[in-house]
C-alpha positions, -999 to +999 in steps of 0.1 A: +666-541+004+687-520-012+715-501+011+719-464+006+744-452-007+768-433+016+799-418+010+821-394+032+832-354+024+835-322+039+807-303+050+820-278+028+823-302-007+786-311+000+775-276-001+797-266-030+787-296-051+765-322-041+732-298-033+718-299-066+724-341-077+696-358-085+687-380-066+688-363-039+717-363-012+718-355+021+749-351+049+751-365+087+784-354+100+805-362+069+782-390+053+763-384+027+732-405+018+717-409-016+676-409-017+664-434-037+649-430-072+612-428-067+583-451-083+546-437-099+531-446-065+552-423-051+550-397-073+513-403-072+512-394-039+536-363-037+515-349-067+487-345-046+500-331-020+522-307-042+495-294-056+477-287-029+510-270-009+516-249-044+476-239-044+483-227-006+516-210-017+496-185-042+465-179-023+489-172+013+522-159+002+541-188+021+569-205+005+566-242-010+592-263-022+604-298-033+636-314-021+649-282-009+683-291+007+671-276+043+703-271+073+689-289+106+726-286+124+733-281+155+769-268+169+794-295+156+763-323+148+762-311+111+729-321+087+714-316+059+680-332+051+658-332+017+625-337+024+605-348-001+580-319+000+581-283+024+565-255+034+573-223+054+541-205+064+540-170+055+564-146+080+588-175+083+624-174+071+629-196+042+664-199+030+699-189+045+723-170+022+737-195+007+710-209-009+698-236+015+671-240+032+658-230+072+637-259+083+605-255+071+567-251+092+559-286+073+583-317+060+562-342+040+586-378+033+566-400+009+581-437+012+599-452-015+604-484-026+630-502-004+628-475+025+626-486+058+597-475+078+611-473+108+643-450+091+615-426+080+600-424+109+636-417+127+634-389+102+606-372+110+610-372+147+644-356+137+632-331+118+607-321+146+637-320+171+655-297+151+628-270+144+601-283+123+565-283+135+546-307+113+557-335+098+537-362+077+550-392+065+530-408+036+533-444+029+521-451-004+527-490-004+504-495+029+482-463+023+489-447+057+496-414+070+513-410+099+518-370+118+543-358+138+533-326+159+532-316+197+515-344+206+514-371+175+544-383+176+539-412+148+499-408+147+483-428+120+454-409+108+419-432+097+419-444+066+390-419+060+406-388+081+414-356+065+453-345+059+451-308+077+470-290+102+467-260+123+503-249+108+496-252+077+459-234+079+440-243+046+454-271+037+431-300+039+431-337+016+414-364+023+434-391+028+412-411+001+428-389-023+462-395-015+457-431-034+428-418-064+456-426-092+461-461-074+427-470-075 
């Protein structure tokens, strides 16, 4: 596994120059971390969820985005994360004046090759502790999905289950469809 690229910068420099970089960059208390480049399995699983969230946005007027720089900061603990996919339910504030996003209703992380599942689980727990209602951790390599919400902090869904949440009404995706392109 390759260690993530880390650079030390000020929060102001990060916000002014680094939020549009690809691959995406995340900021935690002065350290910038590069998210890994995605592979086909990551992109295929992401695409299945993306299409469903985009359709939901179009029908229910919520807001959907991919790789949205999201402010999860509290007081002196400054954090900007970039979920792979995000959805804000109707009525939830989406962005701050500087176009940095506020915590979404749903954050989705899709594991890429070389990413530690433990690190992604910690990130999902961080999302939850910072105002995100539900986080889905999709692992194309293991063909698994874990849910982080009230009462299910890392519960793995059964292979024949369905990805859905009371926080995202109208969204429903059989887990088997996540892997359809990999069959």
